[in-house]
C-alpha positions in Angstrom: -16.6 3.4 23.3 -13.1 2.8 21.9 -10.9 0.4 23.8 -7.4 2.0 23.9 -6.0 -0.9 25.9 -6.8 -3.0 22.8 -5.3 -0.6 20.4 -2.1 -0.4 22.4 -1.6 -4.1 21.8 -2.0 -3.5 18.1 1.5 -1.8 18.0 4.9 -3.3 18.4 6.6 -0.7 20.6 10.1 -1.3 22.1 10.2 -2.1 25.7 11.3 0.8 27.9 10.4 3.5 25.3 7.7 6.2 25.7 6.9 7.1 22.2 5.7 10.7 21.7 6.6 11.2 18.1 3.7 9.7 16.2 3.2 13.1 14.7 6.4 12.5 12.7 6.3 8.7 12.3 3.7 6.3 13.7 5.0 3.0 15.3 4.9 -0.4 13.6 1.5 -2.1 13.6 2.2 -5.6 15.0 0.8 -7.5 12.1 2.1 -5.2 9.3 5.4 -7.0 8.8 3.6 -10.3 8.5 1.2 -8.8 6.0 4.0 -7.4 3.9 6.0 -10.6 4.1 2.9 -12.5 3.0 2.4 -10.2 0.0 6.1 -10.6 -1.0 6.1 -14.4 -0.8 2.6 -15.5 -1.6 1.9 -12.8 -4.2 5.1 -11.3 -5.6 7.0 -14.5 -5.0 4.6 -17.0 -6.6 2.3 -14.9 -8.8 5.1 -12.6 -10.2 3.6 -10.1 -12.6 0.2 -11.9 -12.5 -0.2 -10.2 -9.1 -1.4 -7.0 -10.8 -4.5 -8.9 -11.8 -4.8 -11.9 -9.6 -3.8 -10.2 -6.3 -5.6 -7.0 -7.1 -2.5 -4.8 -7.0 -3.9 -2.4 -9.6 -7.0 -1.7 -7.5 -5.1 -1.1 -4.3 -4.9 2.7 -4.5 -8.6 2.9 -4.8 -9.3 0.3 -2.1 -7.0 1.9 0.4 -8.3 5.4 -0.5 -11.8 4.2 0.4 -10.5 3.1 3.8 -9.0 6.5 4.4 -12.1 8.3 3.1 -14.3 7.9 6.3 -11.4 9.2 8.4 -11.5 12.5 6.6 -15.3 12.7 6.0 -15.1 11.9 2.3 -17.4 9.8 0.2 -16.3 6.5 -1.3 -14.6 7.0 -4.6 -13.3 10.5 -3.9 -9.8 9.5 -2.4 -6.9 7.8 -4.2 -3.4 6.9 -3.1 0.1 7.2 -4.4 3.3 9.2 -4.6 4.2 11.6 -1.8 2.4 14.3 -0.1 4.4 17.0 -1.9 3.4 15.6 -5.2 -0.2 15.6 -4.1 0.1 19.3 -3.1 1.4 20.1 -6.6 -1.5 18.2 -8.2 -4.2 19.8 -6.1 -2.8 23.3 -6.4 -2.4 23.1 -10.1 -5.9 21.7 -10.5 -7.4 24.5 -8.3 -5.6 27.2 -10.3 -6.8 25.8 -13.5 -10.4 26.1 -12.2 -9.8 29.8 -11.4 -8.0 31.0 -14.6 -8.6 34.7 -14.1 -7.1 34.8 -10.5 -3.5 34.9 -9.6 -3.1 34.7 -5.8 -2.3 31.6 -3.8 -3.0 32.5 -0.2 -1.2 30.6 2.6 0.2 31.3 6.1 3.4 31.2 8.0 2.3 28.1 9.9 2.1 26.1 6.7 4.6 23.2 6.3 7.5 24.6 4.2 7.3 21.9 1.6 3.8 23.0 0.7 5.1 26.5 0.1 8.1 25.2 -1.9 5.7 23.3 -4.2 3.6 26.4 -4.7 6.7 28.4 -5.5 7.9 25.8 -8.0 4.4 25.6 -9.7 4.4 29.4 -10.0 7.7 29.3 -11.8 6.6 26.5 -14.1 3.3 28.2 -15.0 5.1 31.6 -15.5 1.7 33.3 -15.7 2.0 36.0 -13.1 0.8 34.0 -10.1 1.7 35.2 -6.6 2.2 33.2 -3.3 0.9 35.5 -0.6 1.8 34.3 3.0 0.3 35.9 6.1 0.2 35.1 9.8 -2.3 32.3 10.7 -4.5 34.8 12.6 -4.6 37.0 9.5 -5.8 34.4 7.0 -9.6 35.1 7.3 -9.2 38.8 6.6 -6.7 38.2 3.7 -9.1 36.2 1.6 -10.3 38.6 -1.2 -11.5 38.8 -4.8 -7.9 38.2 -6.0 -7.6 34.9 -4.2 -7.6 31.9 -6.5 -6.7 29.2 -3.9 -6.4 29.1 -0.1 -3.6 26.6 0.7 -3.4 25.7 4.4 -2.3 22.9 6.7 -5.1 22.4 9.1 -2.9 21.7 12.1 0.4 23.7 12.4 3.2 21.3 12.4 5.2 23.3 14.9 2.7 24.3 17.6 -0.4 22.2 16.9 -2.5 25.4 16.3 -5.7 24.3 14.6 -7.4 26.2 11.8 -11.2 26.3 11.6 -11.6 24.4 8.3 -15.4 25.0 8.0 -15.2 28.7 8.6 -12.2 29.5 6.4 -13.6 27.3 3.6 -16.9 29.2 3.8 -15.0 32.5 3.6 -13.0 31.3 0.6 -16.1 30.1 -1.2 -17.9 33.4 -0.5 -15.0 35.2 -2.2 -15.0 32.8 -5.2 -11.8 31.1 -4.1 -11.0 27.3 -3.8 -9.4 25.5 -0.9 -6.6 23.0 -0.7 -6.3 21.5 2.8 -3.2 19.6 4.0 -4.3 17.0 6.5 -0.9 15.6 7.4 -1.4 16.4 11.1 -5.2 15.9 11.0 -5.9 12.5 9.5 -6.0 9.9 12.3 -5.6 12.6 14.9 -8.9 14.4 15.0 -12.3 14.3 13.4 -12.2 15.8 9.9 -15.2 16.2 7.5 -14.1 17.6 4.2 -17.5 17.1 2.6 -19.5 18.9 5.2 -16.9 21.7 5.4 -17.1 22.1 1.6 -13.4 21.6 1.0 -12.5 21.5 -2.7 -9.2 19.5 -2.3 -7.5 17.7 0.5 -4.2 16.0 0.7 -2.2 14.2 3.3 0.5 11.7 4.3 -0.1 8.4 6.0 3.1 7.8 7.9 2.2 9.9 10.9 -1.1 9.3 12.7 -2.2 6.6 10.2 1.0 4.6 11.0 1.7 3.5 7.4 5.5 3.4 7.8 8.4 5.5 6.6 7.7 6.9 3.1 4.1 5.6 3.1 2.1 6.9 0.1 0.2 10.1 0.2 -3.5 10.6 -0.5 -5.6 13.1 -2.4 -9.3 14.0 -2.2 -11.2 16.0 -4.8 -14.7 17.2 -4.3 -17.1 15.4 -6.8 -18.2 18.7 -8.3 -14.6 19.4 -9.6 -13.0 16.1 -10.3 -14.2 15.5 -13.9 -13.2 19.1 -14.9 -9.6 18.5 -14.0 -6.9 17.8 -16.7 -3.9 16.9 -14.5 -0.7 18.7 -15.1 1.2 15.5 -13.9 -0.6 13.4 -16.5 0.8 10.0 -15.6 0.4 6.6 -17.2 -2.0 5.2 -14.6 -4.1 8.3 -14.6 -5.0 7.6 -18.2 -8.5 6.4 -19.1 -7.0 3.2 -20.7 -3.4 2.7 -19.5 -2.9 -0.5 -21.4 -4.1 0.9 -24.7 -0.8 2.7 -24.8 -2.2 5.8 -26.5 0.3 8.4 -27.5 -2.1 11.1 -26.3 -3.3 11.5 -22.6 -7.0 11.0 -21.9 -7.8 11.4 -18.2 -9.5 8.5 -16.4 -12.9 9.2 -14.9 -13.3 10.6 -11.5 -10.6 10.5 -8.9 -8.6 7.9 -10.8 -7.2 10.6 -13.0 -5.2 11.8 -10.0 -3.1 8.7 -10.2 0.3 9.2 -11.8 2.8 6.3 -11.8 3.0 2.7 -10.7 1.6 2.4 -7.2 3.9 1.4 -4.4 2.4 -2.0 -3.6 4.7 -2.8 -0.6 3.9 0.6 1.0 0.2 0.3 0.3 0.1 -3.2 1.8 1.7 -2.0 5.0 -0.7 0.9 5.1 -3.7 -1.3 4.5 -2.6 -3.4 7.5 -2.1 -0.3 9.6 -5.6 0.9 8.9 -7.1 -2.2 10.5 -6.9 -0.4 13.9 -9.6 2.1 12.8 -12.1 -0.7 12.3 -12.9 -0.5 16.1 -12.0 3.1 16.9 -14.2 6.2 16.9 -12.4 9.4 16.0 -14.5 11.3 18.5 -13.0 9.1 21.2 -9.5 9.7 19.9 -10.1 13.4 20.0 -11.4 13.4 23.5 -8.5 11.2 24.8 -5.8 13.1 23.0 -7.1 16.4 24.3 -7.0 15.1 27.8 -3.5 13.9 27.3 -2.5 17.3 26.1 -4.1 19.0 29.0 -2.3 16.6 31.4 1.1 17.3 29.8 0.6 21.1 29.9 -0.2 20.9 33.6 2.6 18.5 34.4 5.2 20.6 32.6 3.9 23.9 34.2 4.4 22.3 37.6 7.7 20.5 37.1 9.4 22.2 34.2 9.1 26.0 34.7 12.0 26.7 32.3 9.8 25.6 29.4 7.4 27.9 27.7 4.2 26.6 26.2 4.1 27.2 22.4 0.8 25.3 21.7 -2.7 26.7 22.4 -3.7 25.9 26.0 -7.3 25.4 24.9 -7.6 21.9 23.6 -10.3 22.9 21.0 -7.7 25.1 19.3 -4.9 22.5 18.9 -4.3 19.2 17.2 -2.9 16.1 18.9 0.4 17.5 19.9 1.9 19.8 22.4 5.1 21.9 21.9 7.3 23.9 24.3 10.0 26.4 23.7 13.5 26.4 25.2 16.8 28.0 23.8 18.4 24.6 24.2 15.5 22.6 22.8 17.6 20.4 20.5 20.0 19.3 23.2 17.1 18.7 25.6 15.3 16.5 23.1 18.5 14.5 22.5 18.9 13.9 26.2 15.2 12.8 26.4 15.7 10.4 23.6 18.7 8.9 25.3 16.5 8.3 28.3 13.9 6.5 26.2 11.4 9.4 25.8 11.1 10.0 22.0 9.7 13.3 20.8 11.3 15.6 18.3 12.7 19.1 17.7 11.7 21.8 15.3 13.9 24.9 14.7 14.6 27.2 16.2 13.6 26.2 19.7 10.6 23.9 19.8 10.4 20.5 21.4 7.3 18.6 20.2 5.3 15.7 21.6 2.7 13.8 19.7 -0.1 12.5 21.9 -1.8 9.5 20.3 -4.1 7.6 22.7 -4.0 4.5 20.4 -0.8 3.7 22.3 -0.1 6.5 24.8 -1.8 6.8 28.2 -1.7 9.2 31.2 1.0 7.2 33.0 3.3 7.6 30.0 2.8 11.4 30.1 3.6 11.6 33.8 6.7 9.4 33.4 7.9 11.4 30.4 7.6 14.7 32.2 9.4 13.3 35.3 12.3 12.4 33.1 12.2 15.8 31.4 12.1 17.6 34.8 15.2 15.7 35.9 17.1 16.5 32.7 16.3 20.2 33.1 17.1 20.3 36.9 20.5 18.5 36.5 21.4 20.1 33.1 21.9 16.7 31.8 21.3 18.1 28.3 24.5 20.0 28.4 26.7 17.2 27.1 28.6 17.5 23.8 26.9 14.5 22.3 23.5 16.1 22.8 24.5 19.3 21.0 25.7 17.5 17.9 23.1 17.9 15.1 22.0 14.9 13.2 20.5 15.0 9.7 17.0 14.5 11.0 15.9 16.4 14.1 
């Protein structure tokens, strides 16, 4: 049984803050700063460039990938780290299209994160081969998979509402139609049990700064099913994805296995912080996280329904159909969220009218939910949100 009182002590949370935004940026693991400082002084500071060999920096993308692998149901040696999630979307999507050269449709849905769609649009322009991005409602995805579909590109958990796709079912449907799947796990990894191998996913990508608490700009990851990986010739054929980077060949030769999905020099500072953050999972079972986060979501939905009748639930009420977040609609959602943040309850806003709350039992408990809703109810009852400062839009919402 996971001890969430112990995991709460793992994080360095500011006093007086209820942090409900781990679905955007996880909090600082208490020992991560010390780990990074040690790397900078004991490794970079004293070993200098020798750190690539002596401190094992060159192997860090594979080592950290192997720590993430069990969190997404992947086998060792099938996940590697580096670059951003958007770059990993591009890599996975290009690789999938190359494996289905006679098909031209990329199928996605309106709940997908816009960046994924942007990367698909850019890839289509680059290939200039008649591909089409077909976007349907989330509920229509299953019926839209057909013989023209080359790739099904989906984010498992809708970033706005927390709506959860059935990965196993949709992957099976895609496979039956001869299509491949690319699953974005940005709001899944570290939030709910994922099993890409059992589901038969062909590709999966994700970020590590949300539920995995790797820090702002933490590197992304990519998974490729073993049956595909050695057939891929990466479009982004970077130096460190080469079979022999320090041979300095003029012609690209892909490295074996998942290593060919590496591109440029790995971000060692970011990987070091992420490696420290992943320590929390050594003593946590994902099934316990899922049970606890579902209970927190149910509690928040009940509390808001009782005390905040002006808000409309945007997330599925059924915990089995949502991820680890709950969202509500209000025409003044942005101002309401700014008023909440000013009172020490940190969530976020998504246009046009959604206020979102990430529910992470690693550091959030039932008392936090009750206290947050009480503050929210007071803000709504007194219209405290209707202050000019709270209507002023910042660059990040």
